[in-house]
All heavy atoms as a GROMACS GRO file, in nm:
protein
  450
    1MET      N    1   8.615  10.496   9.033
    1MET     CA    2   8.654  10.358   9.015
    1MET      C    3   8.640  10.282   9.146
    1MET      O    4   8.669  10.333   9.252
    1MET     CB    5   8.800  10.354   8.968
    1MET     CG    6   8.831  10.237   8.884
    1MET     SD    7   8.986  10.268   8.800
    1MET     CE    8   9.045  10.105   8.796
    2ALA      N    9   8.597  10.161   9.139
    2ALA     CA   10   8.573  10.081   9.259
    2ALA      C   11   8.703  10.033   9.321
    2ALA      O   12   8.800  10.006   9.251
    2ALA     CB   13   8.486   9.962   9.224
    3ARG      N   14   8.701  10.024   9.452
    3ARG     CA   15   8.818   9.971   9.522
    3ARG      C   16   8.805   9.820   9.532
    3ARG      O   17   8.695   9.768   9.546
    3ARG     CB   18   8.826  10.028   9.663
    3ARG     CG   19   8.866  10.173   9.666
    3ARG     CD   20   8.901  10.210   9.808
    3ARG     NE   21   8.801  10.304   9.855
    3ARG     CZ   22   8.776  10.330   9.981
    3ARG    NH1   23   8.839  10.269  10.075
    3ARG    NH2   24   8.684  10.416  10.014
    4PRO      N   25   8.918   9.749   9.530
    4PRO     CA   26   8.911   9.603   9.545
    4PRO      C   27   8.867   9.567   9.687
    4PRO      O   28   8.894   9.638   9.782
    4PRO     CB   29   9.053   9.557   9.518
    4PRO     CG   30   9.139   9.676   9.541
    4PRO     CD   31   9.055   9.796   9.509
    5ILE      N   32   8.797   9.456   9.698
    5ILE     CA   33   8.751   9.407   9.828
    5ILE      C   34   8.860   9.322   9.890
    5ILE      O   35   8.913   9.231   9.825
    5ILE     CB   36   8.622   9.324   9.811
    5ILE    CG1   37   8.512   9.412   9.753
    5ILE    CG2   38   8.579   9.263   9.943
    5ILE    CD1   39   8.387   9.336   9.715
    6ALA      N   40   8.894   9.354  10.015
    6ALA     CA   41   8.998   9.279  10.084
    6ALA      C   42   8.949   9.138  10.116
    6ALA      O   43   8.830   9.113  10.133
    6ALA     CB   44   9.037   9.351  10.213
    7GLU      N   45   9.042   9.046  10.126
    7GLU     CA   46   9.008   8.909  10.160
    7GLU      C   47   8.952   8.901  10.302
    7GLU      O   48   8.994   8.976  10.390
    7GLU     CB   49   9.132   8.819  10.153
    7GLU     CG   50   9.180   8.795  10.012
    7GLU     CD   51   9.296   8.697  10.010
    7GLU    OE1   52   9.302   8.608  10.096
    7GLU    OE2   53   9.381   8.711   9.920
    8THR      N   54   8.859   8.812  10.324
    8THR     CA   55   8.804   8.790  10.456
    8THR      C   56   8.903   8.707  10.537
    8THR      O   57   8.947   8.601  10.491
    8THR     CB   58   8.670   8.714  10.447
    8THR    OG1   59   8.581   8.789  10.365
    8THR    CG2   60   8.609   8.692  10.584
    9PRO      N   61   8.941   8.756  10.655
    9PRO     CA   62   9.038   8.679  10.735
    9PRO      C   63   8.977   8.547  10.784
    9PRO      O   64   8.857   8.538  10.808
    9PRO     CB   65   9.069   8.771  10.853
    9PRO     CG   66   8.954   8.865  10.860
    9PRO     CD   67   8.899   8.878  10.721
   10ILE      N   68   9.061   8.448  10.799
   10ILE     CA   69   9.019   8.318  10.849
   10ILE      C   70   9.034   8.318  11.001
   10ILE      O   71   9.140   8.352  11.053
   10ILE     CB   72   9.103   8.205  10.786
   10ILE    CG1   73   9.080   8.203  10.636
   10ILE    CG2   74   9.068   8.071  10.849
   10ILE    CD1   75   9.170   8.109  10.561
   11LEU      N   76   8.928   8.283  11.071
   11LEU     CA   77   8.932   8.279  11.216
   11LEU      C   78   8.988   8.145  11.263
   11LEU      O   79   8.950   8.040  11.212
   11LEU     CB   80   8.792   8.298  11.274
   11LEU     CG   81   8.725   8.432  11.247
   11LEU    CD1   82   8.585   8.433  11.304
   11LEU    CD2   83   8.807   8.545  11.305
   12THR      N   84   9.076   8.152  11.361
   12THR     CA   85   9.134   8.030  11.418
   12THR      C   86   9.139   8.044  11.569
   12THR      O   87   9.126   8.154  11.624
   12THR     CB   88   9.278   8.007  11.365
   12THR    OG1   89   9.357   8.121  11.399
   12THR    CG2   90   9.280   7.987  11.216
   13GLY      N   91   9.154   7.933  11.636
   13GLY     CA   92   9.175   7.932  11.780
   13GLY      C   93   9.061   7.993  11.859
   13GLY      O   94   8.943   7.966  11.834
   14GLU      N   95   9.097   8.079  11.954
   14GLU     CA   96   9.000   8.140  12.045
   14GLU      C   97   8.900   8.228  11.971
   14GLU      O   98   8.782   8.232  12.004
   14GLU     CB   99   9.074   8.222  12.151
   14GLU     CG  100   8.987   8.267  12.264
   14GLU     CD  101   9.066   8.338  12.373
   14GLU    OE1  102   9.171   8.286  12.412
   14GLU    OE2  103   9.021   8.445  12.415
   15ASP      N  104   8.946   8.299  11.868
   15ASP     CA  105   8.856   8.383  11.789
   15ASP      C  106   8.748   8.299  11.722
   15ASP      O  107   8.631   8.337  11.719
   15ASP     CB  108   8.933   8.462  11.683
   15ASP     CG  109   9.023   8.569  11.742
   15ASP    OD1  110   8.988   8.620  11.851
   15ASP    OD2  111   9.126   8.600  11.680
   16ALA      N  112   8.785   8.186  11.666
   16ALA     CA  113   8.689   8.098  11.599
   16ALA      C  114   8.589   8.042  11.700
   16ALA      O  115   8.468   8.038  11.673
   16ALA     CB  116   8.762   7.985  11.528
   17ALA      N  117   8.636   8.003  11.816
   17ALA     CA  118   8.548   7.949  11.920
   17ALA      C  119   8.449   8.056  11.967
   17ALA      O  120   8.330   8.028  11.984
   17ALA     CB  121   8.630   7.898  12.037
   18ARG      N  122   8.497   8.178  11.987
   18ARG     CA  123   8.411   8.289  12.029
   18ARG      C  124   8.305   8.318  11.923
   18ARG      O  125   8.188   8.339  11.953
   18ARG     CB  126   8.495   8.414  12.055
   18ARG     CG  127   8.419   8.526  12.119
   18ARG     CD  128   8.504   8.649  12.152
   18ARG     NE  129   8.639   8.619  12.194
   18ARG     CZ  130   8.749   8.652  12.122
   18ARG    NH1  131   8.739   8.714  12.008
   18ARG    NH2  132   8.869   8.621  12.167
   19PHE      N  133   8.346   8.318  11.796
   19PHE     CA  134   8.253   8.342  11.686
   19PHE      C  135   8.143   8.236  11.683
   19PHE      O  136   8.024   8.267  11.672
   19PHE     CB  137   8.327   8.344  11.552
   19PHE     CG  138   8.238   8.363  11.434
   19PHE    CD1  139   8.193   8.489  11.400
   19PHE    CD2  140   8.198   8.256  11.357
   19PHE    CE1  141   8.109   8.508  11.291
   19PHE    CE2  142   8.115   8.273  11.248
   19PHE     CZ  143   8.071   8.400  11.215
   20GLU      N  144   8.181   8.110  11.695
   20GLU     CA  145   8.083   8.001  11.694
   20GLU      C  146   7.985   8.013  11.810
   20GLU      O  147   7.865   7.992  11.793
   20GLU     CB  148   8.153   7.865  11.699
   20GLU     CG  149   8.216   7.826  11.567
   20GLU     CD  150   8.273   7.685  11.572
   20GLU    OE1  151   8.212   7.598  11.636
   20GLU    OE2  152   8.380   7.665  11.513
   21GLU      N  153   8.036   8.049  11.929
   21GLU     CA  154   7.950   8.062  12.045
   21GLU      C  155   7.849   8.175  12.024
   21GLU      O  156   7.731   8.161  12.055
   21GLU     CB  157   8.033   8.089  12.171
   21GLU     CG  158   7.950   8.106  12.296
   21GLU     CD  159   7.864   7.985  12.330
   21GLU    OE1  160   7.903   7.871  12.298
   21GLU    OE2  161   7.756   8.005  12.388
   22ARG      N  162   7.893   8.287  11.970
   22ARG     CA  163   7.802   8.398  11.945
   22ARG      C  164   7.698   8.363  11.839
   22ARG      O  165   7.583   8.407  11.848
   22ARG     CB  166   7.880   8.523  11.904
   22ARG     CG  167   7.955   8.583  12.019
   22ARG     CD  168   8.028   8.708  11.982
   22ARG     NE  169   8.098   8.762  12.096
   22ARG     CZ  170   8.185   8.859  12.090
   22ARG    NH1  171   8.212   8.916  11.974
   22ARG    NH2  172   8.246   8.902  12.197
   23MET      N  173   7.735   8.284  11.741
   23MET     CA  174   7.640   8.242  11.639
   23MET      C  175   7.533   8.152  11.701
   23MET      O  176   7.416   8.162  11.667
   23MET     CB  177   7.711   8.167  11.525
   23MET     CG  178   7.797   8.257  11.439
   23MET     SD  179   7.706   8.391  11.361
   23MET     CE  180   7.601   8.300  11.252
   24ARG      N  181   7.572   8.066  11.793
   24ARG     CA  182   7.475   7.979  11.861
   24ARG      C  183   7.378   8.062  11.946
   24ARG      O  184   7.260   8.032  11.953
   24ARG     CB  185   7.547   7.878  11.949
   24ARG     CG  186   7.603   7.762  11.873
   24ARG     CD  187   7.650   7.652  11.968
   24ARG     NE  188   7.755   7.578  11.902
   24ARG     CZ  189   7.885   7.592  11.925
   24ARG    NH1  190   7.927   7.674  12.019
   24ARG    NH2  191   7.974   7.522  11.858
   25GLN      N  192   7.428   8.165  12.012
   25GLN     CA  193   7.344   8.248  12.097
   25GLN      C  194   7.235   8.317  12.015
   25GLN      O  195   7.122   8.327  12.058
   25GLN     CB  196   7.427   8.353  12.170
   25GLN     CG  197   7.513   8.295  12.279
   25GLN     CD  198   7.604   8.398  12.342
   25GLN    OE1  199   7.611   8.512  12.296
   25GLN    NE2  200   7.674   8.359  12.446
   26VAL      N  201   7.270   8.364  11.898
   26VAL     CA  202   7.172   8.430  11.812
   26VAL      C  203   7.065   8.331  11.769
   26VAL      O  204   6.946   8.362  11.768
   26VAL     CB  205   7.241   8.492  11.689
   26VAL    CG1  206   7.139   8.540  11.588
   26VAL    CG2  207   7.331   8.606  11.730
   27GLU      N  208   7.104   8.210  11.734
   27GLU     CA  209   7.010   8.110  11.689
   27GLU      C  210   6.914   8.067  11.799
   27GLU      O  211   6.805   8.020  11.770
   27GLU     CB  212   7.084   7.988  11.635
   27GLU     CG  213   7.160   8.018  11.507
   27GLU     CD  214   7.250   7.903  11.465
   27GLU    OE1  215   7.251   7.800  11.534
   27GLU    OE2  216   7.318   7.918  11.364
   28MET      N  217   6.950   8.084  11.925
   28MET     CA  218   6.868   8.039  12.036
   28MET      C  219   6.761   8.140  12.077
   28MET      O  220   6.685   8.113  12.170
   28MET     CB  221   6.957   8.007  12.157
   28MET     CG  222   7.042   7.886  12.140
   28MET     SD  223   7.131   7.856  12.292
   28MET     CE  224   7.247   7.735  12.238
   29LEU      N  225   6.752   8.254  12.012
   29LEU     CA  226   6.651   8.352  12.048
   29LEU      C  227   6.512   8.300  12.012
   29LEU      O  228   6.492   8.241  11.908
   29LEU     CB  229   6.675   8.484  11.973
   29LEU     CG  230   6.799   8.563  12.011
   29LEU    CD1  231   6.810   8.686  11.922
   29LEU    CD2  232   6.796   8.604  12.156
   30THR      N  233   6.419   8.324  12.102
   30THR     CA  234   6.281   8.286  12.074
   30THR      C  235   6.218   8.390  11.981
   30THR      O  236   6.272   8.499  11.961
   30THR     CB  237   6.199   8.280  12.205
   30THR    OG1  238   6.191   8.413  12.259
   30THR    CG2  239   6.260   8.185  12.306
   31LYS      N  240   6.102   8.357  11.928
   31LYS     CA  241   6.031   8.452  11.841
   31LYS      C  242   5.998   8.579  11.917
   31LYS      O  243   6.004   8.689  11.862
   31LYS     CB  244   5.903   8.389  11.787
   31LYS     CG  245   5.927   8.285  11.680
   31LYS     CD  246   5.796   8.233  11.625
   31LYS     CE  247   5.823   8.127  11.518
   31LYS     NZ  248   5.697   8.076  11.460
   32GLU      N  249   5.964   8.565  12.044
   32GLU     CA  250   5.931   8.680  12.127
   32GLU      C  251   6.053   8.769  12.147
   32GLU      O  252   6.044   8.892  12.142
   32GLU     CB  253   5.876   8.636  12.263
   32GLU     CG  254   5.740   8.570  12.255
   32GLU     CD  255   5.748   8.422  12.215
   32GLU    OE1  256   5.857   8.361  12.221
   32GLU    OE2  257   5.643   8.368  12.176
   33GLN      N  258   6.171   8.708  12.170
   33GLN     CA  259   6.293   8.785  12.188
   33GLN      C  260   6.331   8.857  12.059
   33GLN      O  261   6.372   8.973  12.061
   33GLN     CB  262   6.408   8.693  12.231
   33GLN     CG  263   6.395   8.642  12.372
   33GLN     CD  264   6.499   8.537  12.405
   33GLN    OE1  265   6.528   8.449  12.323
   33GLN    NE2  266   6.554   8.543  12.526
   34ARG      N  267   6.316   8.789  11.946
   34ARG     CA  268   6.345   8.853  11.817
   34ARG      C  269   6.249   8.970  11.793
   34ARG      O  270   6.290   9.077  11.747
   34ARG     CB  271   6.334   8.752  11.704
   34ARG     CG  272   6.447   8.652  11.702
   34ARG     CD  273   6.432   8.556  11.584
   34ARG     NE  274   6.518   8.442  11.598
   34ARG     CZ  275   6.642   8.434  11.553
   34ARG    NH1  276   6.693   8.535  11.487
   34ARG    NH2  277   6.715   8.327  11.570
   35ALA      N  278   6.121   8.952  11.826
   35ALA     CA  279   6.023   9.058  11.808
   35ALA      C  280   6.057   9.177  11.898
   35ALA      O  281   6.046   9.293  11.856
   35ALA     CB  282   5.883   9.006  11.838
   36GLU      N  283   6.098   9.150  12.021
   36GLU     CA  284   6.136   9.258  12.113
   36GLU      C  285   6.260   9.332  12.062
   36GLU      O  286   6.266   9.454  12.068
   36GLU     CB  287   6.162   9.200  12.253
   36GLU     CG  288   6.203   9.302  12.356
   36GLU     CD  289   6.094   9.404  12.387
   36GLU    OE1  290   5.977   9.382  12.350
   36GLU    OE2  291   6.128   9.509  12.446
   37ASN      N  292   6.359   9.259  12.010
   37ASN     CA  293   6.478   9.322  11.954
   37ASN      C  294   6.440   9.412  11.836
   37ASN      O  295   6.491   9.523  11.822
   37ASN     CB  296   6.579   9.217  11.908
   37ASN     CG  297   6.650   9.151  12.023
   37ASN    OD1  298   6.641   9.196  12.137
   37ASN    ND2  299   6.720   9.043  11.995
   38THR      N  300   6.349   9.363  11.752
   38THR     CA  301   6.304   9.441  11.637
   38THR      C  302   6.232   9.567  11.683
   38THR      O  303   6.254   9.676  11.629
   38THR     CB  304   6.211   9.356  11.547
   38THR    OG1  305   6.283   9.242  11.503
   38THR    CG2  306   6.161   9.435  11.428
   39ARG      N  307   6.147   9.554  11.783
   39ARG     CA  308   6.075   9.670  11.836
   39ARG      C  309   6.172   9.775  11.891
   39ARG      O  310   6.159   9.894  11.863
   39ARG     CB  311   5.978   9.626  11.946
   39ARG     CG  312   5.887   9.739  11.995
   39ARG     CD  313   5.818   9.705  12.127
   39ARG     NE  314   5.911   9.688  12.238
   39ARG     CZ  315   5.976   9.787  12.300
   39ARG    NH1  316   5.961   9.911  12.261
   39ARG    NH2  317   6.059   9.763  12.401
   40LYS      N  318   6.271   9.731  11.967
   40LYS     CA  319   6.370   9.823  12.024
   40LYS      C  320   6.450   9.892  11.914
   40LYS      O  321   6.477  10.012  11.922
   40LYS     CB  322   6.465   9.748  12.117
   40LYS     CG  323   6.404   9.708  12.249
   40LYS     CD  324   6.504   9.635  12.335
   40LYS     CE  325   6.445   9.589  12.466
   40LYS     NZ  326   6.542   9.514  12.546
   41LEU      N  327   6.488   9.816  11.811
   41LEU     CA  328   6.565   9.874  11.702
   41LEU      C  329   6.483   9.979  11.629
   41LEU      O  330   6.532  10.088  11.597
   41LEU     CB  331   6.609   9.764  11.605
   41LEU     CG  332   6.686   9.812  11.482
   41LEU    CD1  333   6.814   9.885  11.521
   41LEU    CD2  334   6.717   9.696  11.390
   42ARG      N  335   6.357   9.947  11.599
   42ARG     CA  336   6.271  10.045  11.530
   42ARG      C  337   6.252  10.171  11.613
   42ARG      O  338   6.251  10.282  11.560
   42ARG     CB  339   6.137   9.981  11.496
   42ARG     CG  340   6.149   9.883  11.383
   42ARG     CD  341   6.016   9.831  11.337
   42ARG     NE  342   6.038   9.742  11.222
   42ARG     CZ  343   5.954   9.651  11.181
   42ARG    NH1  344   5.839   9.635  11.244
   42ARG    NH2  345   5.982   9.576  11.078
   43ALA      N  346   6.237  10.156  11.744
   43ALA     CA  347   6.223  10.272  11.832
   43ALA      C  348   6.352  10.356  11.831
   43ALA      O  349   6.345  10.479  11.827
   43ALA     CB  350   6.190  10.228  11.973
   44ALA      N  351   6.466  10.290  11.832
   44ALA     CA  352   6.594  10.362  11.830
   44ALA      C  353   6.612  10.436  11.698
   44ALA      O  354   6.660  10.552  11.696
   44ALA     CB  355   6.710  10.265  11.852
   45VAL      N  356   6.573  10.374  11.588
   45VAL     CA  357   6.585  10.439  11.457
   45VAL      C  358   6.492  10.560  11.451
   45VAL      O  359   6.530  10.667  11.403
   45VAL     CB  360   6.555  10.340  11.342
   45VAL    CG1  361   6.538  10.411  11.210
   45VAL    CG2  362   6.665  10.236  11.334
   46LYS      N  363   6.370  10.545  11.500
   46LYS     CA  364   6.273  10.655  11.501
   46LYS      C  365   6.328  10.772  11.582
   46LYS      O  366   6.317  10.888  11.541
   46LYS     CB  367   6.140  10.605  11.560
   46LYS     CG  368   6.029  10.706  11.552
   46LYS     CD  369   5.899  10.645  11.602
   46LYS     CE  370   5.784  10.743  11.591
   46LYS     NZ  371   5.658  10.686  11.638
   47GLU      N  372   6.389  10.743  11.697
   47GLU     CA  373   6.448  10.848  11.781
   47GLU      C  374   6.567  10.913  11.710
   47GLU      O  375   6.583  11.035  11.714
   47GLU     CB  376   6.490  10.789  11.916
   47GLU     CG  377   6.543  10.890  12.014
   47GLU     CD  378   6.439  10.993  12.056
   47GLU    OE1  379   6.320  10.963  12.055
   47GLU    OE2  380   6.481  11.105  12.092
   48ALA      N  381   6.649  10.833  11.645
   48ALA     CA  382   6.767  10.887  11.576
   48ALA      C  383   6.726  10.978  11.460
   48ALA      O  384   6.793  11.078  11.434
   48ALA     CB  385   6.854  10.772  11.525
   49LYS      N  386   6.616  10.945  11.392
   49LYS     CA  387   6.569  11.026  11.281
   49LYS      C  388   6.534  11.167  11.324
   49LYS      O  389   6.541  11.261  11.245
   49LYS     CB  390   6.448  10.961  11.214
   49LYS     CG  391   6.482  10.844  11.126
   49LYS     CD  392   6.356  10.789  11.060
   49LYS     CE  393   6.386  10.675  10.968
   49LYS     NZ  394   6.263  10.622  10.904
   50LYS      N  395   6.497  11.184  11.450
   50LYS     CA  396   6.465  11.318  11.501
   50LYS      C  397   6.588  11.409  11.501
   50LYS      O  398   6.576  11.530  11.498
   50LYS     CB  399   6.408  11.308  11.643
   50LYS     CG  400   6.275  11.238  11.652
   50LYS     CD  401   6.231  11.229  11.797
   50LYS     CE  402   6.103  11.150  11.813
   50LYS     NZ  403   6.066  11.135  11.954
   51HIS      N  404   6.706  11.350  11.508
   51HIS     CA  405   6.831  11.426  11.521
   51HIS      C  406   6.911  11.432  11.391
   51HIS      O  407   7.019  11.491  11.389
   51HIS     CB  408   6.919  11.364  11.631
   51HIS     CG  409   6.848  11.353  11.762
   51HIS    ND1  410   6.827  11.461  11.844
   51HIS    CD2  411   6.791  11.249  11.825
   51HIS    CE1  412   6.762  11.422  11.952
   51HIS    NE2  413   6.738  11.293  11.943
   52ILE      N  414   6.858  11.374  11.284
   52ILE     CA  415   6.932  11.366  11.159
   52ILE      C  416   6.866  11.458  11.056
   52ILE      O  417   6.745  11.453  11.036
   52ILE     CB  418   6.936  11.222  11.105
   52ILE    CG1  419   7.011  11.133  11.202
   52ILE    CG2  420   7.000  11.217  10.967
   52ILE    CD1  421   7.003  10.984  11.168
   53THR      N  422   6.948  11.540  10.993
   53THR     CA  423   6.900  11.627  10.886
   53THR      C  424   6.978  11.592  10.760
   53THR      O  425   7.101  11.588  10.762
   53THR     CB  426   6.924  11.775  10.920
   53THR    OG1  427   6.858  11.804  11.042
   53THR    CG2  428   6.870  11.863  10.809
   54ILE      N  429   6.906  11.565  10.653
   54ILE     CA  430   6.971  11.533  10.526
   54ILE      C  431   6.951  11.650  10.432
   54ILE      O  432   6.838  11.691  10.404
   54ILE     CB  433   6.914  11.404  10.466
   54ILE    CG1  434   6.939  11.287  10.560
   54ILE    CG2  435   6.975  11.377  10.328
   54ILE    CD1  436   6.876  11.158  10.517
   55CYS      N  437   7.061  11.704  10.383
   55CYS     CA  438   7.056  11.816  10.288
   55CYS      C  439   7.106  11.766  10.153
   55CYS      O  440   7.216  11.713  10.143
   55CYS     CB  441   7.143  11.930  10.336
   55CYS     SG  442   7.092  11.997  10.494
   56LEU      N  443   7.026  11.782  10.053
   56LEU     CA  444   7.066  11.742   9.918
   56LEU      C  445   7.090  11.862   9.832
   56LEU      O  446   7.036  11.962   9.840
   56LEU     CB  447   6.960  11.652   9.854
   56LEU     CG  448   6.932  11.522   9.930
   56LEU    CD1  449   6.816  11.449   9.862
   56LEU    CD2  450   7.054  11.435   9.929
   0.00000   0.00000   0.00000
């Protein structure tokens, strides 16, 4: 049986300001920066796959 989903907390004060600032930083990435982040992530996943064994 599925568990109920908890309510999302409402951010206020300093937490809300920090969240908004981080959202702006993400939006300011250039296409080149996004491509570099994607390349690094794919490389990290490829490396992690070497250490993961899935047994079914």
